[in-house]
C-alpha positions as YAML, in Angstrom:
chain: A
units: angstrom
residues:
- id: 1
  name: UNK
  ca: [-8.83, 15.38, -41.10]
- id: 2
  name: UNK
  ca: [-11.10, 18.45, -40.86]
- id: 3
  name: UNK
  ca: [-9.01, 21.47, -41.29]
- id: 4
  name: UNK
  ca: [-11.91, 24.51, -41.80]
- id: 5
  name: UNK
  ca: [-14.98, 25.32, -40.37]
- id: 6
  name: UNK
  ca: [-16.71, 24.23, -43.76]
- id: 7
  name: UNK
  ca: [-15.60, 20.60, -43.30]
- id: 8
  name: UNK
  ca: [-17.03, 20.76, -39.89]
- id: 9
  name: UNK
  ca: [-19.89, 22.41, -41.12]
- id: 10
  name: UNK
  ca: [-20.10, 19.51, -43.85]
- id: 11
  name: UNK
  ca: [-19.90, 16.60, -41.33]
- id: 12
  name: UNK
  ca: [-22.28, 18.18, -39.13]
- id: 13
  name: UNK
  ca: [-24.93, 18.01, -42.39]
- id: 14
  name: UNK
  ca: [-24.00, 14.55, -43.07]
- id: 15
  name: UNK
  ca: [-24.75, 13.40, -39.12]
- id: 16
  name: UNK
  ca: [-28.03, 15.11, -39.59]
- id: 17
  name: UNK
  ca: [-28.73, 13.21, -42.90]
- id: 18
  name: UNK
  ca: [-27.44, 9.86, -40.81]
- id: 19
  name: UNK
  ca: [-30.10, 10.74, -38.28]
- id: 20
  name: UNK
  ca: [-32.73, 10.96, -40.69]
- id: 21
  name: UNK
  ca: [-31.92, 7.61, -41.85]
- id: 22
  name: UNK
  ca: [-32.03, 6.22, -38.55]
- id: 23
  name: UNK
  ca: [-36.03, 6.95, -39.01]
- id: 24
  name: UNK
  ca: [-36.08, 3.78, -40.90]
- id: 25
  name: UNK
  ca: [-34.79, 1.59, -38.40]
- id: 26
  name: UNK
  ca: [-36.75, -0.48, -36.22]
- id: 27
  name: UNK
  ca: [-37.64, -0.13, -32.14]
- id: 28
  name: UNK
  ca: [-35.86, -3.05, -31.43]
- id: 29
  name: UNK
  ca: [-32.72, -1.88, -33.29]
- id: 30
  name: UNK
  ca: [-32.94, 1.63, -32.10]
- id: 31
  name: UNK
  ca: [-33.26, 0.15, -28.60]
- id: 32
  name: UNK
  ca: [-30.17, -2.15, -29.24]
- id: 33
  name: UNK
  ca: [-27.04, -1.81, -27.20]
- id: 34
  name: UNK
  ca: [-23.70, -1.65, -28.56]
- id: 35
  name: UNK
  ca: [-22.83, -4.34, -26.35]
- id: 36
  name: UNK
  ca: [-22.80, -5.87, -22.75]
- id: 37
  name: UNK
  ca: [-23.12, -3.04, -20.32]
- id: 38
  name: UNK
  ca: [-23.12, -0.32, -23.10]
- id: 39
  name: UNK
  ca: [-25.32, 2.33, -24.20]
- id: 40
  name: UNK
  ca: [-27.96, 1.84, -26.59]
- id: 41
  name: UNK
  ca: [-28.28, 3.37, -30.04]
- id: 42
  name: UNK
  ca: [-31.13, 5.71, -28.52]
- id: 43
  name: UNK
  ca: [-28.85, 6.55, -25.49]
- id: 44
  name: UNK
  ca: [-25.61, 7.58, -28.01]
- id: 45
  name: UNK
  ca: [-27.76, 9.77, -30.03]
- id: 46
  name: UNK
  ca: [-29.27, 11.49, -26.95]
- id: 47
  name: UNK
  ca: [-26.36, 12.06, -25.51]
- id: 48
  name: UNK
  ca: [-24.77, 14.15, -27.90]
- id: 49
  name: UNK
  ca: [-28.06, 16.44, -28.04]
- id: 50
  name: UNK
  ca: [-27.06, 18.30, -24.63]
- id: 51
  name: UNK
  ca: [-23.49, 18.44, -25.71]
- id: 52
  name: UNK
  ca: [-24.32, 20.45, -28.88]
- id: 53
  name: UNK
  ca: [-25.82, 22.60, -26.98]
- id: 54
  name: UNK
  ca: [-23.85, 23.06, -24.34]
- id: 55
  name: UNK
  ca: [-21.25, 24.09, -26.75]
- id: 56
  name: UNK
  ca: [-23.82, 26.61, -28.44]
- id: 57
  name: UNK
  ca: [-24.96, 28.18, -25.28]
- id: 58
  name: UNK
  ca: [-22.19, 27.89, -22.75]
- id: 59
  name: UNK
  ca: [-19.28, 28.18, -24.93]
- id: 60
  name: UNK
  ca: [-19.00, 29.58, -28.23]
- id: 61
  name: UNK
  ca: [-20.88, 32.96, -26.70]
- id: 62
  name: UNK
  ca: [-17.80, 33.17, -24.62]
- id: 63
  name: UNK
  ca: [-14.68, 32.12, -26.85]
- id: 64
  name: UNK
  ca: [-13.32, 35.29, -27.70]
- id: 65
  name: UNK
  ca: [-14.88, 37.54, -25.16]
- id: 66
  name: UNK
  ca: [-13.02, 38.88, -22.25]
- id: 67
  name: UNK
  ca: [-15.82, 37.08, -20.17]
- id: 68
  name: UNK
  ca: [-15.36, 33.57, -18.47]
- id: 69
  name: UNK
  ca: [-16.03, 30.73, -19.46]
- id: 70
  name: UNK
  ca: [-19.36, 29.10, -17.59]
- id: 71
  name: UNK
  ca: [-18.30, 26.05, -15.64]
- id: 72
  name: UNK
  ca: [-19.06, 22.83, -17.68]
- id: 73
  name: UNK
  ca: [-21.05, 19.99, -16.74]
- id: 74
  name: UNK
  ca: [-19.98, 16.88, -14.75]
- id: 75
  name: UNK
  ca: [-19.30, 14.76, -17.70]
- id: 76
  name: UNK
  ca: [-20.67, 11.52, -16.22]
- id: 77
  name: UNK
  ca: [-23.72, 13.80, -15.00]
- id: 78
  name: UNK
  ca: [-24.87, 14.88, -18.39]
- id: 79
  name: UNK
  ca: [-24.59, 11.75, -19.78]
- id: 80
  name: UNK
  ca: [-26.64, 9.77, -17.40]
- id: 81
  name: UNK
  ca: [-28.89, 12.66, -17.94]
- id: 82
  name: UNK
  ca: [-29.18, 12.24, -21.50]
- id: 83
  name: UNK
  ca: [-29.42, 8.49, -21.28]
- id: 84
  name: UNK
  ca: [-32.18, 8.67, -19.21]
- id: 85
  name: UNK
  ca: [-34.08, 11.08, -21.34]
- id: 86
  name: UNK
  ca: [-33.00, 9.37, -24.36]
- id: 87
  name: UNK
  ca: [-34.81, 6.03, -23.42]
- id: 88
  name: UNK
  ca: [-38.16, 8.02, -22.07]
- id: 89
  name: UNK
  ca: [-38.37, 9.52, -24.95]
- id: 90
  name: UNK
  ca: [-39.47, 8.03, -28.60]
- id: 91
  name: UNK
  ca: [-36.82, 7.51, -31.39]
- id: 92
  name: UNK
  ca: [-38.67, 10.22, -33.37]
- id: 93
  name: UNK
  ca: [-38.18, 12.70, -30.54]
- id: 94
  name: UNK
  ca: [-34.45, 12.13, -30.18]
- id: 95
  name: UNK
  ca: [-33.78, 11.87, -33.80]
- id: 96
  name: UNK
  ca: [-35.65, 15.47, -33.96]
- id: 97
  name: UNK
  ca: [-34.15, 17.09, -30.92]
- id: 98
  name: UNK
  ca: [-30.71, 15.88, -32.54]
- id: 99
  name: UNK
  ca: [-31.21, 17.27, -35.91]
- id: 100
  name: UNK
  ca: [-32.49, 20.82, -34.43]
- id: 101
  name: UNK
  ca: [-29.75, 21.14, -31.91]
- id: 102
  name: UNK
  ca: [-27.37, 20.20, -34.61]
- id: 103
  name: UNK
  ca: [-28.89, 22.75, -36.94]
- id: 104
  name: UNK
  ca: [-28.43, 25.12, -34.03]
- id: 105
  name: UNK
  ca: [-24.64, 24.43, -33.54]
- id: 106
  name: UNK
  ca: [-24.13, 24.69, -37.47]
- id: 107
  name: UNK
  ca: [-25.81, 27.99, -37.40]
- id: 108
  name: UNK
  ca: [-23.51, 29.13, -34.57]
- id: 109
  name: UNK
  ca: [-20.81, 28.14, -36.71]
- id: 110
  name: UNK
  ca: [-21.39, 30.25, -39.64]
- id: 111
  name: UNK
  ca: [-21.71, 33.12, -37.69]
- id: 112
  name: UNK
  ca: [-17.91, 32.51, -36.57]
- id: 113
  name: UNK
  ca: [-15.57, 34.33, -39.49]
- id: 114
  name: UNK
  ca: [-12.82, 32.45, -40.80]
- id: 115
  name: UNK
  ca: [-9.84, 34.25, -38.97]
- id: 116
  name: UNK
  ca: [-11.02, 33.25, -35.70]
- id: 117
  name: UNK
  ca: [-10.27, 29.68, -36.71]
- id: 118
  name: UNK
  ca: [-7.09, 29.15, -35.85]
- id: 119
  name: UNK
  ca: [-7.17, 32.12, -32.68]
- id: 120
  name: UNK
  ca: [-6.18, 30.49, -29.89]
- id: 121
  name: UNK
  ca: [-8.28, 30.50, -26.74]
- id: 122
  name: UNK
  ca: [-8.10, 28.88, -23.14]
- id: 123
  name: UNK
  ca: [-10.45, 26.68, -21.71]
- id: 124
  name: UNK
  ca: [-8.92, 25.75, -18.25]
- id: 125
  name: UNK
  ca: [-5.32, 25.36, -18.39]
- id: 126
  name: UNK
  ca: [-5.59, 24.29, -22.37]
- id: 127
  name: UNK
  ca: [-4.98, 26.53, -25.23]
- id: 128
  name: UNK
  ca: [-6.96, 25.34, -28.27]
- id: 129
  name: UNK
  ca: [-8.10, 26.85, -31.64]
- id: 130
  name: UNK
  ca: [-11.65, 26.17, -32.65]
- id: 131
  name: UNK
  ca: [-10.19, 23.92, -35.69]
- id: 132
  name: UNK
  ca: [-8.65, 21.81, -32.47]
- id: 133
  name: UNK
  ca: [-11.97, 22.00, -30.33]
- id: 134
  name: UNK
  ca: [-14.40, 20.82, -33.11]
- id: 135
  name: UNK
  ca: [-11.84, 18.34, -34.59]
- id: 136
  name: UNK
  ca: [-12.14, 16.60, -31.61]
- id: 137
  name: UNK
  ca: [-15.85, 16.92, -31.16]
- id: 138
  name: UNK
  ca: [-16.24, 15.52, -34.78]
- id: 139
  name: UNK
  ca: [-13.58, 12.53, -33.72]
- id: 140
  name: UNK
  ca: [-16.10, 12.07, -30.86]
- id: 141
  name: UNK
  ca: [-19.20, 12.06, -33.50]
- id: 142
  name: UNK
  ca: [-17.25, 9.13, -35.58]
- id: 143
  name: UNK
  ca: [-16.53, 7.12, -32.81]
- id: 144
  name: UNK
  ca: [-20.19, 6.96, -31.75]
- id: 145
  name: UNK
  ca: [-21.16, 6.40, -35.18]
- id: 146
  name: UNK
  ca: [-18.68, 3.61, -36.23]
- id: 147
  name: UNK
  ca: [-19.99, 1.99, -33.11]
- id: 148
  name: UNK
  ca: [-24.14, 2.27, -34.26]
- id: 149
  name: UNK
  ca: [-22.37, 1.08, -37.55]
- id: 150
  name: UNK
  ca: [-21.11, -2.29, -36.00]
- id: 151
  name: UNK
  ca: [-24.39, -2.85, -34.04]
- id: 152
  name: UNK
  ca: [-26.67, -1.92, -37.09]
- id: 153
  name: UNK
  ca: [-24.31, -3.81, -39.91]
- id: 154
  name: UNK
  ca: [-26.93, -5.20, -41.77]
- id: 155
  name: UNK
  ca: [-29.14, -2.04, -41.93]
- id: 156
  name: UNK
  ca: [-29.02, -0.30, -45.10]
- id: 157
  name: UNK
  ca: [-29.67, 3.00, -43.82]
- id: 158
  name: UNK
  ca: [-26.46, 3.14, -42.29]
- id: 159
  name: UNK
  ca: [-23.97, 1.63, -44.49]
- id: 160
  name: UNK
  ca: [-22.91, 4.99, -46.06]
- id: 161
  name: UNK
  ca: [-21.77, 5.84, -42.24]
- id: 162
  name: UNK
  ca: [-18.01, 5.31, -43.14]
- id: 163
  name: UNK
  ca: [-18.18, 7.68, -45.92]
- id: 164
  name: UNK
  ca: [-19.00, 10.51, -43.11]
...
């Protein structure tokens, strides 16, 4: 379980190392579906980037202000668009975009003072803390990373993923 921002940031640092290791997989592995009718490794990675950007630009700047939160995107539309973009991009572009946006997210988290980590805020009808909010995002990452691990089970670069 992730208890504070430093553990969350540590997860994000490890996710960057994971992405760097995926550079070594083949194009065929990169474009492999995780199951019938499911996304490919490329599409999974590609869909994480716009959500990180959304958090950085449309959530974090507004959480502890009097301003209302910008309306969030439709999940299906955002994911469909991200998957389409990752199919059109090279593996290198998708990984570089992920790493760049993850760094942006980590930089934003470093700017948040520790006292705000447990301070409640509201999104829609839900009262959350940064701890709860980011724990759910980390769980989302881990879900997808385990899917990738299963499909790439014989690839050396991915074997350490369960330690994230």
